[in-house]
C-alpha positions in Angstrom: 84.0 31.6 -49.5 87.0 29.6 -48.3 87.3 26.0 -49.7 89.6 23.2 -48.8 91.6 21.2 -51.4 88.7 19.0 -52.1 86.6 21.9 -53.1 84.2 21.6 -50.1 83.3 24.8 -48.3 85.1 25.1 -45.0 81.9 26.1 -43.3 80.3 22.9 -44.3 83.1 20.9 -42.8 82.8 22.8 -39.6 79.2 21.7 -39.1 79.7 18.2 -40.5 82.5 17.5 -38.0 80.7 19.0 -35.0 80.0 16.4 -32.3 76.4 15.9 -31.3 75.5 17.4 -28.0 74.1 15.2 -25.2 70.6 16.2 -24.0 69.6 15.7 -20.4 66.5 13.7 -19.6 64.7 16.8 -18.3 64.7 18.2 -21.9 64.3 15.0 -23.8 61.0 14.4 -25.7 59.7 10.9 -26.5 58.1 10.2 -29.8 54.8 9.3 -28.2 54.5 12.0 -25.5 56.1 15.5 -26.0 56.7 17.5 -22.9 54.2 20.4 -23.0 55.2 24.0 -22.5 52.4 24.4 -19.9 51.6 21.3 -17.9 48.0 20.6 -16.9 48.7 20.5 -13.2 51.5 20.6 -10.5 52.2 18.0 -7.9 54.4 18.3 -4.8 56.4 15.1 -4.2 58.7 14.5 -1.3 61.6 12.0 -1.0 62.1 10.6 2.5 64.6 8.1 4.0 67.8 7.8 5.9 71.1 9.3 4.9 73.0 7.7 2.0 70.1 5.5 0.8 70.3 7.4 -2.6 67.4 9.9 -2.5 69.4 12.7 -4.2 70.8 10.3 -6.7 67.3 9.1 -7.7 66.1 12.6 -8.1 69.2 13.5 -10.2 68.7 10.4 -12.4 65.1 11.2 -13.0 65.4 15.0 -13.6 68.9 15.2 -15.3 69.6 11.6 -16.2 72.9 11.7 -14.4 74.6 9.8 -11.6 77.5 11.0 -9.4 79.5 8.2 -7.7 80.2 10.6 -4.7 77.0 12.5 -3.8 77.1 15.5 -1.5 74.8 15.4 1.5 71.7 17.4 1.3 71.2 20.1 4.0 67.5 20.8 4.8 66.1 20.0 1.4 66.7 20.4 -2.3 64.1 21.3 -4.9 63.9 20.0 -8.4 61.1 19.8 -11.0 60.3 17.8 -14.0 57.2 17.5 -16.2 55.8 14.1 -17.1 53.4 13.7 -19.9 51.0 10.8 -20.1 48.0 9.8 -22.2 45.7 11.3 -19.6 47.5 14.6 -19.3 50.7 16.2 -18.0 51.9 17.0 -14.6 54.8 19.0 -13.3 56.4 17.1 -10.4 57.9 19.5 -7.8 60.3 17.2 -6.0 61.5 18.0 -2.5 64.6 15.9 -1.7 64.9 15.9 2.1 68.1 15.5 4.2 68.4 12.1 5.8 70.6 13.0 8.7 69.0 12.7 12.1 69.7 16.3 13.0 67.4 17.5 10.2 64.6 15.1 10.9 62.6 17.7 12.8 62.5 19.8 9.6 60.8 17.0 7.6 57.2 17.9 8.3 57.8 21.3 6.8 58.7 19.6 3.5 56.1 16.8 3.3 53.2 19.0 4.4 50.9 19.4 1.4 52.7 16.7 -0.6 50.5 14.6 -2.9 53.0 11.8 -3.1 55.9 10.5 -0.9 58.7 8.3 -2.1 60.2 6.6 0.9 63.6 5.1 0.1 65.7 2.4 1.7 69.0 0.7 0.8 68.7 -3.0 -0.1 72.2 -3.5 1.5 71.0 -2.1 4.9 68.3 -3.8 7.0 68.3 -0.8 9.3 67.4 1.6 6.5 64.3 -0.6 5.7 63.2 -0.4 9.4 63.6 3.3 9.4 61.7 3.7 6.1 58.7 2.0 7.7 58.9 4.6 10.6 58.8 7.4 8.0 55.6 5.9 6.5 54.1 5.7 10.0 55.1 9.2 10.7 53.3 10.4 7.6 50.2 8.6 8.7 50.3 9.9 12.3 50.6 13.5 11.0 47.5 13.1 8.8 49.4 13.1 5.5 47.2 11.5 2.9 49.9 11.4 0.2 50.2 8.5 -2.2 53.2 6.5 -0.9 55.7 4.4 -2.8 58.4 2.4 -1.0 61.6 2.1 -3.0 64.4 -0.4 -2.4 67.3 1.5 -4.0 70.8 0.2 -5.0 69.5 -3.0 -6.6 72.7 -3.0 -8.7 74.5 -4.2 -5.6 72.9 -7.6 -5.7 76.0 -9.3 -4.2 75.7 -7.1 -1.1 71.9 -7.5 -0.7 70.7 -8.1 2.9 67.0 -7.1 2.4 65.1 -9.7 0.3 62.8 -8.2 -2.3 59.8 -10.0 -0.7 60.4 -8.3 2.6 60.1 -4.9 1.0 57.0 -6.0 -0.8 55.4 -7.3 2.4 56.0 -4.0 4.2 54.7 -2.0 1.3 51.5 -4.2 1.2 51.2 -3.8 5.0 51.4 0.0 4.7 49.2 0.3 1.6 52.1 1.6 -0.5 53.4 1.1 -4.0 56.6 -0.9 -4.2 59.6 -0.8 -6.6 63.3 -1.7 -6.4 65.5 0.8 -8.2 69.1 1.7 -9.1 70.0 5.3 -9.4 73.4 4.2 -10.7 72.0 2.1 -13.6 68.7 3.9 -13.9 66.7 0.7 -13.3 63.0 1.5 -12.6 63.6 5.2 -11.9 61.6 6.5 -14.8 59.0 3.8 -14.2 58.5 4.9 -10.6 58.0 8.6 -11.3 55.8 7.9 -14.3 53.6 5.4 -12.3 53.2 8.0 -9.5 52.4 10.7 -12.0 49.7 8.5 -13.6 48.2 7.8 -10.2 48.2 11.5 -9.4 46.3 12.3 -12.6 43.9 9.3 -12.4 43.0 10.1 -8.7 42.8 13.9 -9.3 45.3 14.5 -6.5 47.0 17.6 -8.0 45.8 21.2 -8.6 45.9 23.1 -11.8 49.4 24.2 -12.7 50.8 27.5 -11.6 51.9 30.1 -14.2 55.4 29.5 -15.7 58.1 30.4 -13.2 55.9 29.9 -10.2 58.3 28.0 -7.9 57.6 27.7 -4.2 58.7 30.8 -2.3 62.4 30.7 -1.2 63.2 27.6 -3.3 66.3 27.3 -5.4 66.4 24.6 -8.0 68.6 21.7 -7.1 69.9 23.3 -3.9 69.3 23.3 -0.2 66.7 25.7 1.1 67.7 26.0 4.8 68.3 29.7 5.4 71.7 30.9 6.6 73.5 27.7 5.8 75.7 26.5 2.9 73.4 24.6 0.5 75.5 21.4 0.7 78.3 19.9 2.6 80.8 17.7 0.9 80.7 14.0 1.6 82.9 11.4 -0.1 81.1 8.1 0.1 81.7 5.8 -2.9 78.7 3.6 -1.9 76.2 6.5 -2.0 73.7 6.0 -4.8 
């Protein structure tokens, strides 16, 4: 065995000096709740809202604990999944991140159909995005979607640019019978809280079916990528304000 001048085996130094690896949130386990290998149930969740309000960034923060200052635009929809474990049981959240551009709006019903929860996102620096978020909620109601709805005011880290008061968002959520949170995909504020609260409601209200066997993703879905056939999965967009 090779030893250095201090008499310490070189192999020992190799492992002692190794830098610890970072672990993404999707694989992290808390001391109180360990992520089960086989969750009790699965739940389809859809993210809705206008372009650049931060839907993809919220999903990435929750699933991978990451934030990209410049986020590529979603085409059609992207699929991600993450299991949440609570005192009442575990649920695998199957998250459909829909495109916000107007040209893809007609595709939205295909993605929110059958969803047990809808996270409708607006940007606190854009009054128009709040107005449109309410139209998304009303569309869900008109189409007979009985999903649990949460209204999220994203980009709360941009307090100096705020144009939508928190109270206004709360009032619309109360009017629509929705949960309400302000979030920051950039800083992670309330992101975990939102998804955990939704997961707990899903379990408590028995909204989700028993889990599918391991590997049972929706047909045609590719994790973290667009699912519109015949198109590139994503188109580049350089927007420093996208959260």
